[in-house]
LODREN-835225 format. One record per residue: x, y, z of N, C-alpha, C in turn. Coordinates in steps of 0.02 Angstrom, whole numbers, padded with zeros to 5 digits, always signed. Layout:
% LODREN-835225
XYZXYZXYZ...
END
This chain:
% LODREN-835225
+00180-00378+01467+00216-00383+01530+00202-00449+01567+00139-00471+01560+00118-00532+01593+00158-00592+01564+00165-00594+01498+00201-00647+01466+00275-00647+01489+00303-00587+01495+00373-00582+01517+00379-00611+01587+00331-00595+01631+00333-00621+01700+00325-00696+01701+00281-00721+01657+00272-00793+01655+00338-00827+01633+00370-00796+01583+00433-00825+01558+00486-00824+01616+00488-00768+01654+00536-00763+01709+00522-00816+01762+00458-00825+01778+00440-00875+01828+00463-00944+01807+00456-00960+01743+00477-01025+01717+00555-01031+01723+00590-00978+01707+00664-00981+01711+00686-00989+01784+00651-00954+01830+00669-00962+01901+00656-01033+01924+00601-01062+01903+00585-01130+01922+00638-01179+01897+00663-01168+01837+00712-01213+01806+00781-01206+01837+00800-01144+01858+00870-01132+01875+00884-01121+01949+00833-01109+01990+00845-01095+02059+00823-01154+02104+00852-01160+02162+00838-01215+02206+00786-01192+02258+00751-01240+02288+00706-01227+02344+00735-01262+02404+00761-01224+02450+00794-01252+02507+00748-01291+02553+00682-01278+02549+00634-01318+02587+00637-01390+02569+00654-01404+02506+00657-01472+02482+00715-01509+02511+00762-01473+02544+00819-01503+02576+00809-01509+02652+00748-01499+02673+00732-01505+02742+00743-01445+02786+00753-01386+02754+00765-01324+02790+00698-01286+02800+00690-01256+02857+00628-01221+02874+00633-01148+02855+00586-01124+02816+00583-01054+02795+00569-01009+02855+00606-00955+02862+00599-00909+02918+00573-00840+02897+00590-00817+02838+00573-00751+02816+00615-00730+02757+00611-00667+02737+00651-00642+02679+00701-00589+02701+00752-00582+02659+00804-00531+02670+00771-00462+02663+00777-00418+02714+00750-00351+02707+00794-00312+02658+00763-00262+02625+00798-00220+02576+00802-00150+02601+00863-00119+02593+00874-00049+02613+00877-00004+02552+00850+00056+02560+00856+00108+02508+00928+00133+02504+00945+00164+02450+01014+00190+02442+01032+00242+02494+00984+00284+02515+00999+00334+02565+01013+00303+02633+00987+00242+02645+00994+00210+02709+01063+00177+02718+01098+00169+02661+01164+00140+02663+01215+00198+02664+01255+00200+02716+01299+00258+02725+01359+00254+02677+01389+00197+02671+01452+00189+02634+01456+00121+02604+01483+00117+02543+01488+00053+02507+01539+00060+02451+01563+00003+02426+01607+00002+02368+01569-00014+02304+01504-00022+02308+01465-00045+02251+01434+00014+02213+01439+00012+02146+01409+00062+02105+01383+00033+02040+01350+00078+02000+01323+00055+01937+01342+00106+01882+01338+00083+01820+01350+00127+01765+01291+00172+01749+01305+00233+01735+01253+00283+01713+01280+00320+01653+01322+00284+01613+01355+00313+01558+01308+00321+01497+01335+00358+01446+01304+00369+01379+01250+00422+01381+01242+00460+01432+01194+00516+01431+01222+00574+01390+01287+00571+01375+01314+00619+01325+01284+00606+01258+01260+00544+01246+01229+00525+01183+01153+00514+01193+01127+00528+01253+01055+00522+01269+01029+00453+01250+01063+00402+01276+01047+00334+01260+00990+00305+01303+00970+00341+01355+00914+00321+01397+00885+00382+01432+00827+00374+01461+00793+00429+01496+00809+00424+01571+00853+00466+01596+00873+00461+01667+00816+00473+01716+00767+00513+01697+00711+00527+01742+00674+00463+01762+00673+00415+01717+00637+00352+01730+00679+00302+01770+00743+00319+01781+00788+00274+01815+00803+00296+01887+00798+00361+01901+00815+00385+01968+00772+00349+02023+00707+00340+02014+00669+00305+02066+00695+00234+02082+00721+00202+02028+00750+00135+02040+00816+00139+02077+00857+00188+02059+00921+00195+02094+00911+00212+02168+00857+00246+02183+00840+00261+02252+00829+00198+02291+00806+00144+02259+00790+00081+02292+00844+00029+02285+00892+00039+02240+00941-00013+02226+00990-00026+02281+01016+00028+02312+01066+00020+02365+01137+00032+02342+01150+00037+02276+01218+00054+02252+01232+00126+02270+01294+00141+02288+01311+00209+02313+01348+00252+02263+01364+00226+02202+01399+00265+02154+01367+00255+02085+01375+00306+02043+01352+00301+01974+01404+00337+01930+01427+00302+01881+01478+00326+01833+01445+00364+01775+01461+00427+01769+01429+00471+01720+01479+00499+01671+01466+00494+01606+01509+00526+01557+01489+00598+01546+01538+00641+01542+01526+00713+01545+01507+00745+01479+01523+00713+01421+01498+00737+01357+01521+00806+01338+01585+00814+01319+01610+00879+01298+01569+00908+01240+01554+00868+01191+01515+00893+01134+01447+00920+01153+01418+00892+01205+01352+00913+01228+01358+00975+01273+01416+00986+01304+01425+01041+01350+01450+01106+01315+01488+01096+01262+01516+01153+01226+01497+01150+01153+01441+01183+01137+01416+01183+01066+01438+01244+01028+01462+01294+01063+01494+01354+01033+01560+01363+01067+01613+01376+01030+01680+01378+01058+01684+01426+01117+01708+01397+01174+01719+01436+01234+01657+01448+01276+01601+01424+01254+01538+01433+01290+01513+01367+01318+01503+01362+01382+01484+01297+01415+01413+01300+01442+01378+01247+01431+01311+01239+01459+01310+01171+01495+01315+01173+01561+01318+01112+01601+01249+01095+01631+01198+01128+01607+01132+01119+01638+01110+01046+01640+01116+01013+01584+01095+00943+01579+01134+00898+01627+01199+00914+01635+01243+00874+01678+01229+00890+01751+01214+00952+01765+01198+00970+01835+01134+00938+01858+01087+00932+01812+01024+00899+01831+01036+00826+01848+01080+00793+01811+01095+00722+01826+01131+00716+01893+01182+00758+01904+01220+00754+01966+01175+00767+02026+01134+00819+02023+01092+00837+02079+01039+00784+02093+01013+00755+02040+00962+00701+02050+00993+00640+02080+01054+00620+02060+01088+00564+02089+01101+00575+02163+01126+00633+02181+01140+00649+02250+01075+00647+02290+01021+00671+02261+00956+00673+02294+00931+00602+02313+00946+00553+02272+00923+00484+02286+00974+00444+02325+01029+00476+02348+01079+00443+02390+01136+00409+02353+01149+00431+02290+01201+00403+02249+01254+00454+02233+01317+00436+02241+01372+00482+02227+01392+00477+02153+01391+00533+02115+01411+00530+02045+01488+00527+02039+01510+00485+01991+01581+00483+01971+01584+00507+01899+01631+00551+01884+01637+00577+01815+01685+00538+01773+01665+00520+01714+01708+00493+01663+01719+00547+01612+01781+00573+01608+01799+00628+01563+01818+00595+01496+01769+00592+01453+01780+00551+01392+01752+00584+01331+01794+00578+01279+01775+00591+01209+01782+00664+01189+01785+00671+01122+01802+00735+01094+01743+00782+01084+01756+00831+01038+01708+00881+01024+01710+00897+00950+01653+00897+00916+01651+00907+00844+01674+00977+00824+01675+01024+00871+01700+01092+00856+01775+01090+00840+01810+01041+00871+01882+01038+00864+01904+00975+00828+01868+00921+00838+01882+00858+00802+01834+00856+00743+01852+00893+00690+01805+00908+00637+01788+00847+00592+01829+00795+00597+01815+00736+00555+01777+00682+00593+01752+00698+00653+01716+00649+00694+01655+00623+00657+01644+00557+00665+01590+00524+00626+01523+00531+00659+01521+00560+00721+01459+00564+00758+01461+00628+00800+01402+00655+00814+01397+00719+00849+01429+00717+00919+01434+00657+00950+01464+00653+01016+01539+00641+01014+01566+00632+00954+01639+00622+00945+01667+00568+00990+01631+00511+00992+01651+00455+01033+01721+00433+01015+01765+00432+01065+01834+00406+01056+01884+00455+01028+01862+00511+01003+01908+00559+00970+01951+00596+01021+02017+00593+01013+02065+00616+01063+02087+00686+01044+02075+00737+01086+02093+00806+01068+02167+00816+01056+02211+00776+01085+02282+00783+01075+02303+00780+01003+02263+00744+00962+02281+00735+00892+02257+00789+00846+02227+00843+00875+02198+00896+00833+02231+00964+00846+02292+00963+00871+02329+01025+00878+02319+01059+00943+02355+01115+00951+02355+01151+01015+02288+01182+01031+02252+01205+00981+02186+01235+00995+02140+01184+01028+02137+01123+01000+02094+01072+01028+02118+01051+01098+02182+01044+01105+02209+01023+01172+02195+01076+01223+02204+01139+01207+02190+01192+01254+02115+01197+01269+02075+01184+01218+02003+01185+01228+01982+01130+01277+02014+01072+01272+02003+01018+01319+02020+01040+01389+02079+01071+01396+02099+01095+01463+02048+01144+01490+02027+01191+01451+01981+01243+01472+01913+01212+01493+01891+01165+01453+01828+01130+01467+01832+01094+01536+01887+01059+01548+01894+01021+01612+01899+01068+01670+01932+01125+01663+01938+01173+01718+01870+01202+01734+01831+01219+01682+01765+01246+01693+01719+01194+01724+01726+01132+01703+01687+01077+01731+01702+01068+01804+01769+01070+01821+01790+01059+01890+01766+01116+01935+01769+01177+01910+01745+01233+01950+01670+01229+01963+01633+01204+01913+01560+01199+01919+01540+01145+01969+01576+01087+01967+01553+01029+02008+01596+01017+02069+01641+01062+02085+01677+01058+02148+01629+01058+02204+01636+01009+02250+01589+01002+02305+01532+00954+02292+01523+00937+02228+01471+00890+02212+01500+00823+02183+01555+00829+02147+01585+00770+02116+01656+00763+02141+01671+00707+02174+01736+00696+02206+01785+00660+02158+01760+00613+02117+01804+00568+02077+01797+00583+02003+01857+00587+01969+01860+00605+01899+01905+00558+01862+01876+00519+01818+01912+00468+01780+01928+00495+01710+01990+00484+01690+02014+00511+01625+02005+00460+01570+01957+00475+01526+01942+00436+01465+01907+00370+01480+01894+00333+01427+01863+00268+01431+01897+00220+01383+01927+00166+01409+01958+00113+01370+02007+00139+01316+02057+00174+01337+02105+00205+01289+02151+00155+01255+02148+00092+01277+02192+00040+01248+02161+00002+01189+02098+00023+01170+02068-00009+01111+02043+00045+01062+02044+00029+00998+02029+00079+00947+01955+00102+00947+01911+00063+00977+01841+00084+00979+01832+00149+01017+01879+00164+01063+01873+00225+01103+01936+00267+01102+01983+00252+01059+02044+00294+01050+02055+00304+00976+02043+00365+00954+02039+00381+00883+02060+00452+00869+02090+00469+00812+02094+00429+00750+02158+00388+00743+02204+00392+00791+02265+00352+00786+02257+00289+00829+02305+00244+00822+02305+00181+00861+02318+00197+00935+02291+00154+00980+02305+00164+01051+02380+00172+01065+02396+00220+01107+02466+00239+01120+02475+00254+01194+02512+00212+01230+02522+00224+01302+02552+00293+01319+02598+00314+01278+02630+00381+01289+02580+00436+01283+02538+00432+01231+02488+00485+01220+02435+00484+01274+02416+00424+01297+02367+00421+01350+02396+00448+01416+02458+00434+01431+02489+00459+01491+02491+00536+01489+02501+00564+01429+02503+00636+01423+02432+00664+01432+02381+00630+01407+02312+00652+01417+02296+00652+01490+02317+00601+01527+02304+00598+01599+02339+00657+01634+02401+00670+01615+02440+00725+01646+02404+00791+01639+02385+00809+01576+02356+00875+01567+02285+00877+01595+02250+00821+01593+02182+00819+01618+02181+00827+01694+02226+00791+01728+02230+00795+01800+02247+00867+01823+02294+00896+01787+02314+00967+01804+02256+01013+01794+02218+01007+01739+02162+01050+01725+02107+01042+01777+02089+00980+01793+02038+00968+01843+02058+00995+01910+02118+00985+01931+02139+01007+01997+02149+01082+01999+02156+01115+01943+02160+01187+01945+02092+01218+01965+02039+01182+01951+01971+01206+01969+01944+01170+02031+01975+01113+02047+01949+01072+02103+02009+01037+02134+02045+01071+02176+02110+01047+02203+02106+00980+02238+02049+00963+02268+02044+00900+02305+02015+00843+02264+02009+00853+02198+01980+00801+02155+02021+00738+02160+01986+00682+02158+02017+00616+02154+02020+00594+02082+02081+00582+02056+02090+00566+01985+02098+00491+01975+02061+00463+01927+02065+00392+01913+02094+00386+01843+02143+00344+01834+02174+00331+01770+02161+00259+01749+02175+00246+01687+02167+00179+01661+02103+00171+01621+02047+00158+01656+01982+00144+01623+01993+00094+01568+02035+00045+01580+02063+00001+01528+02017-00055+01511+02013-00071+01446+01976-00129+01425+02014-00192+01445+01982-00233+01486+02012-00294+01513+02078-00276+01549+02122-00325+01559+02187-00308+01589+02240-00316+01534+02265-00260+01512+02319-00257+01462+02380-00239+01501+02416-00290+01525+02474-00276+01570+02530-00237+01535+02538-00250+01470+02589-00212+01433+02572-00139+01430+02508-00123+01415+02488-00053+01413+02493-00021+01483+02473-00059+01534+02478-00033+01603+02549-00017+01622+02594-00063+01609+02663-00048+01628+02692+00011+01587+02672+00015+01525+02697+00070+01482+02672+00139+01508+02609+00144+01528+02585+00209+01552+02617+00224+01621+02629+00173+01659+02664+00184+01723+02736+00207+01712+02768+00180+01662+02837+00201+01645+02839+00273+01622+02781+00297+01593+02775+00367+01573+02757+00413+01630+02750+00386+01691+02740+00428+01750+02668+00443+01770+02622+00402+01746+02552+00414+01762+02536+00411+01836+02575+00371+01874+02561+00362+01945+02563+00428+01983+02603+00476+01961+02609+00540+01994+02544+00579+01993+02500+00562+01945+02442+00603+01933+02375+00572+01956+02378+00508+01974+02314+00473+01989+02309+00450+02061+02248+00440+02083+02235+00414+02151+02207+00343+02147+02183+00323+02088+02156+00256+02080+02168+00235+02007+02173+00170+01998+02177+00140+01931+02116+00096+01919+02083+00104+01861+02023+00064+01848+02033+00022+01785+01997-00032+01783+01996-00074+01722+01931-00111+01717+01919-00140+01657+01854-00170+01641+01861-00242+01621+01865-00288+01670+01879-00359+01653+01816-00400+01635+01789-00384+01577+01730-00423+01553+01749-00494+01540+01708-00542+01563+01720-00613+01551+01658-00653+01567+01653-00712+01537+01591-00753+01545+01584-00779+01616+01640-00800+01646+01639-00826+01714+01666-00772+01760+01627-00745+01804+01648-00686+01843+01711-00695+01882+01724-00756+01908+01779-00765+01954+01847-00776+01918+01845-00788+01853+01907-00807+01817+01963-00758+01829+02015-00781+01862+02079-00746+01867+02074-00677+01901+02020-00662+01937+02015-00597+01966+02066-00583+02021+02082-00633+02061+02132-00624+02113+02201-00612+02081+02217-00650+02030+02280-00642+01994+02286-00572+01962+02231-00549+01931+02232-00484+01899+02244-00428+01952+02208-00436+02008+02220-00386+02062+02292-00385+02084+02320-00446+02092+02390-00450+02116+02439-00421+02064+02426-00431+02000+02470-00404+01948+02466-00327+01949+02406-00301+01951+02399-00227+01951+02429-00198+02014+02418-00231+02071+02447-00204+02133+02523-00204+02130+02553-00257+02103+02626-00260+02099+02653-00206+02054+02623-00195+01995+02646-00145+01949+02637-00074+01977+02579-00063+02007+02568+00004+02037+02620+00019+02091+02632-00031+02134+02682-00022+02187+02751-00011+02158+02767-00046+02105+02833-00041+02074+02848+00028+02049+02796+00063+02023+02808+00127+01989+02779+00186+02026+02749+00178+02084+02715+00233+02118+02757+00267+02170+02818+00244+02182+02863+00277+02230+02829+00284+02299+02797+00230+02321+02767+00228+02389+02696+00258+02390+02671+00286+02337+02603+00314+02338+02552+00258+02338+02500+00266+02380+02447+00215+02385+02394+00230+02332+02390+00188+02283+02342+00197+02228+02289+00140+02232+02227+00161+02233+02173+00111+02236+02165+00073+02170+02132+00015+02173+02118-00024+02114+02042-00031+02109+02016-00011+02052+01943-00012+02041+01925-00061+01987+01876-00102+02000+01841-00137+01946+01790-00087+01921+01805-00054+01865+01768+00005+01845+01712-00003+01796+01704-00063+01768+01649-00075+01721+01646-00149+01706+01587-00178+01712+01579-00249+01699+01506-00265+01697+01485-00307+01648+01414-00323+01643+01401-00387+01605+01338-00408+01607+01315-00468+01574+01247-00455+01544+01235-00471+01480+01170-00461+01449+01118-00508+01478+01055-00490+01472+00999-00531+01495+00969-00569+01439+00998-00568+01380+00974-00607+01323+01034-00627+01281+01026-00680+01243+01082-00709+01205+01096-00671+01140+01043-00650+01106+01052-00620+01040+01018-00552+01036+01029-00516+00982+00995-00452+00970+01024-00394+01007+01088-00396+01023+01120-00340+01058+01193-00334+01038+01226-00281+01060+01295-00265+01040+01346-00313+01068+01332-00344+01124+01385-00379+01160+01388-00454+01148+01369-00475+01087+01377-00545+01070+01451-00563+01062+01497-00513+01060+01568-00525+01060+01592-00563+01123+01550-00563+01175+01569-00600+01236+01568-00675+01227+01539-00698+01172+01534-00770+01161+01476-00803+01198+01422-00764+01206+01362-00791+01242+01330-00846+01202+01301-00894+01238+01267-00948+01204+01201-00967+01235+01187-00947+01298+01123-00964+01329+01111-00923+01391+01105-00859+01383+01094-00815+01440+01021-00793+01442+00998-00769+01500+00931-00746+01509+00930-00703+01574+00872-00683+01596+00868-00639+01656+00897-00673+01717+00884-00738+01726+00908-00772+01787+00984-00781+01783+01008-00800+01725+01082-00806+01716+01116-00738+01730+01087-00684+01704+01114-00619+01719+01116-00604+01792+01061-00619+01827+01059-00606+01899+01111-00645+01936+01121-00708+01919+01174-00748+01950+01241-00716+01937+01252-00696+01876+01315-00666+01857+01329-00603+01897+01278-00561+01905+01284-00496+01940+01308-00508+02012+01274-00551+02049+01290-00559+02119+01357-00594+02127+01375-00641+02083+01441-00671+02085+01495-00621+02071+01484-00580+02022+01534-00529+02002+01550-00482+02061+01497-00453+02091+01508-00405+02144+01540-00438+02205+01517-00497+02225+01546-00531+02283+01618-00551+02269+01633-00570+02209+01701-00587+02191+01747-00526+02195+01723-00468+02171+01761-00405+02176+01775-00387+02248+01723-00393+02289+01732-00376+02361+01778-00425+02396+01772-00489+02380+01816-00540+02409+01888-00525+02392+01902-00503+02331+01970-00491+02309+01993-00421+02326+01953-00383+02363+01972-00319+02393+01983-00264+02342+01942-00264+02289+01943-00207+02244+01911-00148+02281+01938-00089+02272+01914-00031+02307+01849-00003+02280+01830-00024+02220+01766-00006+02190+01743-00064+02147+01678-00078+02146+01650-00131+02106+01589-00101+02070+01597-00088+02005+01545-00052+01966+01513-00101+01918+01447-00105+01920+01411-00147+01870+01386-00103+01813+01395-00128+01752+01375-00092+01692+01315-00129+01662+01255-00104+01664+01235-00036+01669+01171-00033+01709+01150+00026+01732+01086+00032+01769+01027+00013+01726+01030+00028+01661+00974+00016+01615+00998-00002+01546+00958-00040+01509+00978-00055+01440+00984+00010+01399+01030+00009+01352+01043+00069+01311+01013+00058+01242+00954+00088+01232+00917+00073+01171+00873+00133+01147+00878+00189+01183+00836+00246+01162+00858+00277+01096+00923+00271+01082+00951+00296+01018+01002+00244+00995+01022+00246+00931+01073+00199+00907+01137+00206+00944+01166+00149+00964+01231+00148+01000+01286+00153+00950+01335+00197+00963+01391+00207+00919+01457+00207+00957+01510+00188+00922+01578+00195+00948+01618+00241+00902+01685+00238+00900+01723+00291+00866+01712+00291+00790+01696+00234+00760+01684+00234+00689+01619+00263+00666+01575+00280+00715+01512+00313+00700+01458+00267+00675+01470+00204+00666+01421+00159+00638+01368+00139+00692+01306+00133+00668+01252+00111+00714+01264+00038+00736+01259+00027+00800+01263-00040+00827+01199-00060+00862+01194-00124+00874+01136-00149+00910+01136-00122+00981+01078-00122+01015+01075-00095+01083+01116-00136+01133+01133-00103+01188+01170-00135+01243+01117-00158+01294+01115-00224+01308+01061-00252+01348+01086-00281+01415+01134-00245+01446+01163-00268+01509+01127-00237+01570+01076-00196+01559+01046-00157+01613+01013-00198+01666+01010-00169+01727+00970-00199+01783+00897-00180+01774+00885-00132+01730+00816-00109+01715+00803-00116+01639+00744-00138+01621+00727-00146+01551+00730-00076+01515+00760-00075+01457+00766-00012+01421+00702+00008+01383+00653-00035+01377+00591-00017+01345+00536+00004+01394+00526-00040+01444+00472-00027+01492+00497+00010+01554+00561+00013+01565+00593+00042+01625+00569+00007+01688+00553-00058+01681+00538-00100+01740+00601-00137+01761+00609-00150+01827+00668-00186+01849+00670-00258+01823+00730-00280+01804+00739-00350+01787+00750-00391+01853+00756-00455+01844+00768-00497+01902+00836-00483+01934+00884-00463+01892+00951-00444+01918+00947-00386+01967+00899-00341+01956+00892-00284+02001+00876-00308+02071+00829-00355+02077+00813-00381+02145+00872-00412+02178+00910-00452+02139+00968-00487+02167+01020-00436+02190+01030-00385+02148+01079-00331+02164+01058-00295+02229+00994-00284+02238+00970-00251+02299+00992-00289+02361+00988-00354+02360+01007-00394+02418+01081-00390+02432+01121-00392+02378+01192-00386+02386+01210-00318+02417+01180-00265+02390+01194-00198+02415+01175-00190+02489+01118-00221+02508+01095-00216+02577+01144-00251+02624+01168-00310+02607+01208-00350+02652+01283-00335+02650+01307-00310+02593+01378-00304+02584+01403-00232+02572+01378-00188+02616+01404-00120+02614+01471-00118+02653+01496-00059+02669+01560-00054+02700+01563-00076+02773+01506-00093+02803+01508-00123+02868+01520-00198+02866+01519-00226+02807+01535-00298+02797+01606-00300+02772+01650-00325+02815+01721-00323+02800+01747-00392+02776+01787-00393+02725+01818-00455+02702+01862-00481+02758+01850-00542+02778+01889-00575+02832+01891-00649+02821+01949-00676+02813+01954-00748+02799+01935-00788+02861+01880-00826+02854+01858-00872+02906+01870-00942+02877+01878-00989+02923+01892-01057+02900+01832-01088+02867+01840-01105+02804+01785-01133+02767+01813-01183+02717+01790-01246+02718+01818-01297+02677+01761-01340+02647+01767-01356+02584+01720-01400+02550+01749-01470+02546+01709-01519+02564+01732-01589+02562+01680-01631+02525+01704-01683+02490+01659-01731+02458+01681-01800+02477+01643-01834+02519+01663-01900+02540+01667-01951+02482+01714-01996+02488+01721-02050+02440+01681-02109+02465+01623-02125+02431+01578-02178+02457+01615-02244+02464+01663-02257+02421+01700-02322+02425+01747-02325+02485+01772-02266+02504+01818-02262+02562+01798-02204+02604+01748-02211+02647+01719-02155+02684+01768-02117+02727+01825-02147+02741+01874-02112+02783+01911-02059+02744+01907-02061+02678+01941-02014+02634+01895-01962+02606+01920-01901+02595+01881-01849+02564+01923-01817+02510+01888-01796+02457+01923-01762+02403+01891-01694+02392+01929-01648+02365+01901-01580+02355+01858-01580+02292+01801-01549+02297+01756-01545+02240+01777-01487+02195+01776-01496+02130+01795-01444+02083+01742-01389+02079+01764-01327+02084+01721-01272+02071+01688-01235+02129+01689-01260+02192+01656-01222+02244+01697-01161+02266+01664-01111+02290+01698-01049+02310+01663-01020+02372+01702-00990+02416+01675-00954+02472+01703-00884+02475+01663-00838+02497+01687-00770+02511+01664-00751+02580+01710-00743+02625+01689-00734+02696+01699-00662+02717+01650-00637+02756+01649-00569+02781+01627-00574+02854+01639-00521+02891+01608-00512+02957+01572-00445+02958+01515-00445+02991+01475-00384+02995+01454-00371+03067+01486-00324+03098+01469-00304+03167+01468-00366+03213+01520-00407+03206+01528-00464+03252+01491-00528+03230+01466-00528+03168+01429-00585+03142+01463-00609+03079+01472-00675+03071+01498-00701+03007+01449-00695+02951+01473-00681+02891+01432-00675+02831+01470-00710+02776+01452-00773+02762+01493-00814+02716+01452-00832+02655+01475-00811+02597+01442-00829+02533+01472-00892+02505+01428-00937+02481+01451-01002+02456+01419-01015+02388+01459-01035+02338+01428-01050+02272+01476-01090+02228+01448-01118+02174+01487-01152+02122+01506-01101+02071+01570-01106+02044+01593-01057+01998+01586-01080+01925+01540-01124+01911+01527-01144+01842+01501-01085+01803+01514-01083+01738+01485-01033+01694+01409-01034+01704+01378-00979+01724+01305-00983+01740+01263-01001+01679+01289-00993+01619+01252-01014+01559+01244-01088+01553+01287-01125+01590+01282-01198+01590+01219-01220+01629+01195-01178+01674+01135-01192+01713+01141-01259+01748+01197-01267+01780+01214-01329+01814+01171-01338+01877+01143-01397+01885+01102-01408+01946+01146-01403+02009+01114-01389+02064+01149-01384+02127+01180-01452+02144+01239-01449+02174+01271-01510+02200+01267-01512+02276+01259-01571+02303+01264-01575+02376+01336-01586+02395+01355-01552+02446+01428-01554+02467+01430-01545+02542+01483-01573+02570+01498-01563+02643+01535-01498+02651+01510-01457+02696+01542-01393+02714+01568-01397+02786+01631-01382+02795+01659-01374+02862+01672-01300+02874+01643-01275+02927+01650-01203+02944+01669-01196+03016+01720-01156+03027+01742-01141+03095+01733-01068+03107+01693-01050+03157+01677-00980+03171+01722-00956+03229+01756-00901+03220+01798-00872+03273+01757-00864+03336+01789-00872+03393+01754-00870+03457+01723-00803+03473+01750-00749+03444+01722-00683+03458+01662-00665+03415+01643-00709+03368+01587-00696+03323+01522-00729+03346+01467-00695+03333+01402-00721+03353+01377-00768+03300+01366-00833+03320+01340-00883+03273+01297-00932+03313+01248-00902+03349+01205-00941+03393+01144-00969+03357+01120-00931+03306+01061-00954+03269+01077-00954+03194+01114-01003+03172+01138-01003+03102+01079-01012+03052+01085-00971+03000+01034-00973+02947+01070-00974+02879+01033-00996+02828+01058-00996+02759+01010-00953+02718+01036-00899+02688+00996-00853+02650+01011-00862+02576+00960-00867+02535+00964-00875+02462+00964-00805+02431+01021-00784+02405+01029-00716+02380+00985-00703+02318+00966-00755+02281+00926-00747+02222+00851-00740+02237+00828-00779+02285+00756-00776+02301+00743-00731+02362+00794-00717+02400+00787-00677+02460+00763-00715+02520+00751-00779+02513+00723-00819+02567+00776-00843+02617+00758-00844+02678+00804-00862+02733+00777-00924+02766+00824-00971+02781+00804-01037+02809+00847-01051+02871+00815-01090+02917+00851-01113+02975+00894-01174+02956+00961-01165+02962+01006-01218+02942+01030-01260+03000+01013-01240+03060+01037-01275+03121+01027-01351+03119+00968-01375+03097+00958-01448+03098+01012-01488+03056+01043-01456+03009+01092-01490+02968+01162-01489+02998+01173-01446+03047+01240-01438+03075+01258-01492+03126+01318-01514+03124+01342-01559+03175+01416-01543+03188+01442-01559+03246+01514-01546+03259+01557-01584+03210+01609-01551+03187+01657-01584+03141+01690-01643+03177+01705-01631+03241+01732-01684+03284+01679-01696+03339+01651-01755+03343+01598-01769+03392+01614-01743+03462+01567-01704+03490+01577-01678+03556+01623-01617+03560+01645-01592+03502+01694-01536+03501+01667-01480+03455+01616-01445+03478+01590-01390+03437+01640-01334+03426+01689-01330+03472+01738-01276+03468+01785-01282+03408+01790-01341+03379+01837-01350+03324+01801-01348+03256+01739-01330+03255+01706-01319+03192+01642-01359+03183+01603-01339+03134+01540-01371+03118+01541-01399+03048+01502-01450+03038+01499-01482+02972+01426-01492+02954+01410-01480+02891+01343-01495+02866+01345-01513+02793+01296-01549+02771+01289-01565+02701+01238-01518+02672+01259-01476+02625+01213-01425+02600+01210-01430+02522+01158-01404+02493+01157-01397+02419+01201-01336+02402+01236-01341+02346+01277-01286+02322+01260-01269+02250+01222-01216+02239+01204-01197+02170+01257-01152+02139+01244-01131+02078+01291-01086+02042+01276-01014+02057+01252-01000+02115+01243-00931+02138+01249-00932+02214+01262-00874+02247+01280-00876+02318+01220-00890+02365+01235-00934+02411+01196-00941+02473+01236-00910+02528+01203-00877+02575+01238-00841+02628+01227-00875+02695+01282-00899+02724+01282-00929+02790+01296-00874+02842+01250-00863+02887+01260-00809+02936+01219-00824+02997+01217-00778+03044+01175-00784+03103+01111-00744+03094+01058-00768+03121+00993-00736+03114+00995-00662+03135+01035-00647+03184+01037-00579+03213+01061-00526+03163+01095-00547+03109+01121-00496+03064+01064-00456+03031+01005-00485+03026+00949-00450+02996+00912-00404+03043+00926-00410+03109+00895-00365+03157+00916-00292+03144+00976-00282+03119+01000-00215+03104+00954-00179+03054+00922-00218+03009+00881-00189+02957+00806-00196+02973+00790-00208+03037+00720-00213+03055+00695-00283+03057+00738-00333+03050+00717-00402+03052+00696-00430+02987+00689-00497+02984+00669-00529+02923+00599-00509+02902+00587-00509+02836+00523-00492+02810+00483-00556+02799+00419-00557+02820+00377-00616+02810+00338-00607+02745+00356-00648+02694+00323-00639+02629+00267-00689+02619+00251-00729+02672+00199-00780+02665+00135-00758+02700
END
């Protein structure tokens, strides 16, 4: 463990900036809130694969209590619940649900995968990806009965129910090729079965791998909008910000086109980044130089990007590495472990990404509202000082929290490039009704807060009312420009020195 910590310290030293070196005075650290202390949020984590017992949940609950995420996505495991036809044992699932609620996290159900009692050719005991519709009326009716029993058991404890996982790819839709018509039918019968036992259940459809707009439009043409309250998808990508606003706009347009006025939420339902380059299942992402610090940068950028683009849910996959048992998909073959966890899958110790996620969860719960504030990046032309050009890659995500601005600033370079921080001119105009008397700059990766006031100057000399300008370092992870008072809500800054 000591060697791991030494390695992490070296990575932090190489990839993170020290704002003291830019003349900023250290004030304290960002305070962290427990999950129970956060009333409402859009941020959640994956807690999937317990149908296959891929990790020990008992070792993860204490971490979830400290993380600050308010949702956990849990797969319900039909094969594990019904081992004799018509007989259900939900004990294992009830323990998970009750423990999550106990630590302040709301469970979300993913209704996914078949049952070897009915899908008799399944390659694995959990029948990953096997669709009951393809096994006749007995299997389809058994699926209905299972969902009704599940809904009756968890009514009052589980509000949200998502139908299947990634039905648009063969890894999770089997034994036939992905079929929008068949998936729409599965949603229809599943929604009806769940609501027969839990009338107020919120149904989520899609759970789509990436954004497959043709598949989405096809299932909407089949009438799926009548049965769902939210649409979810899994936009895995190396650079978190790539095309996320466009994807949200495309989904919103198609949902509105086919929903007949019904308001359907849009969820970023699964997304993650490994903490190592090799030796895991997700090398298909095209990774070339990732590590714990790169993962942590990716996590905070992903969540802030989702919130900026107004997704109704932002779920990070996964709470812990999946390595307790061999990982399998529909073909039943053993795969390498999944190493996207916020917690190490061997030691069950938090990774660096866990700490970074804690700070995001603390600051960006539902009391922090997306609100466009005037924020512009400028780079002076040394040859012609009167001219300015826009620098490639900078991004801002602005929020307000109880009358205080909360503005995240970062470079959108692929974090694996490990690009050094750039100095850039920032112009920021704070609305007159917002408190910005003691401006500070908080480093979301280190948690350290600095007094930024010495760097600020009026954009127009003598005219503070038209905005402030400062030259700041801009790394490939978020710095948070806000007022010192925002931390008073959480008991004030923490002194770590």
